[in-house]
C-alpha positions in Angstrom: 3.6 -4.8 -14.5 2.4 -2.3 -12.0 4.2 0.9 -11.2 4.6 2.1 -7.5 1.2 3.8 -7.6 -0.5 0.7 -8.9 1.2 -1.4 -6.2 0.0 1.1 -3.6 -3.6 0.9 -4.8 -3.5 -2.9 -4.7 -2.1 -2.9 -1.2 -4.8 -0.4 -0.1 -7.5 -2.8 -1.4 -6.1 -5.8 0.5 -5.2 -4.2 3.8 -8.0 -4.3 6.4 -8.7 -1.9 9.3 -6.6 -2.9 12.3 -4.0 -4.8 10.4 -0.3 -4.2 11.0 1.8 -4.6 7.8 5.5 -4.0 7.1 5.8 -2.5 3.6 9.3 -1.2 3.8 10.2 2.4 2.9 8.4 4.5 0.3 5.3 2.3 -0.4 3.6 3.1 2.9 3.4 6.8 2.1 1.8 6.0 -1.2 -0.7 3.5 0.3 -2.0 6.3 2.6 -3.1 8.2 -0.5 -5.6 5.4 -1.3 
């Protein structure tokens, strides 16, 4: 099972430039790190 940082890394791999995604609260700030 992934922790929050692992989830953020996975999301960062999947999200493409120009996409709009709703990730809720907390995860978006982590995704920006990757």
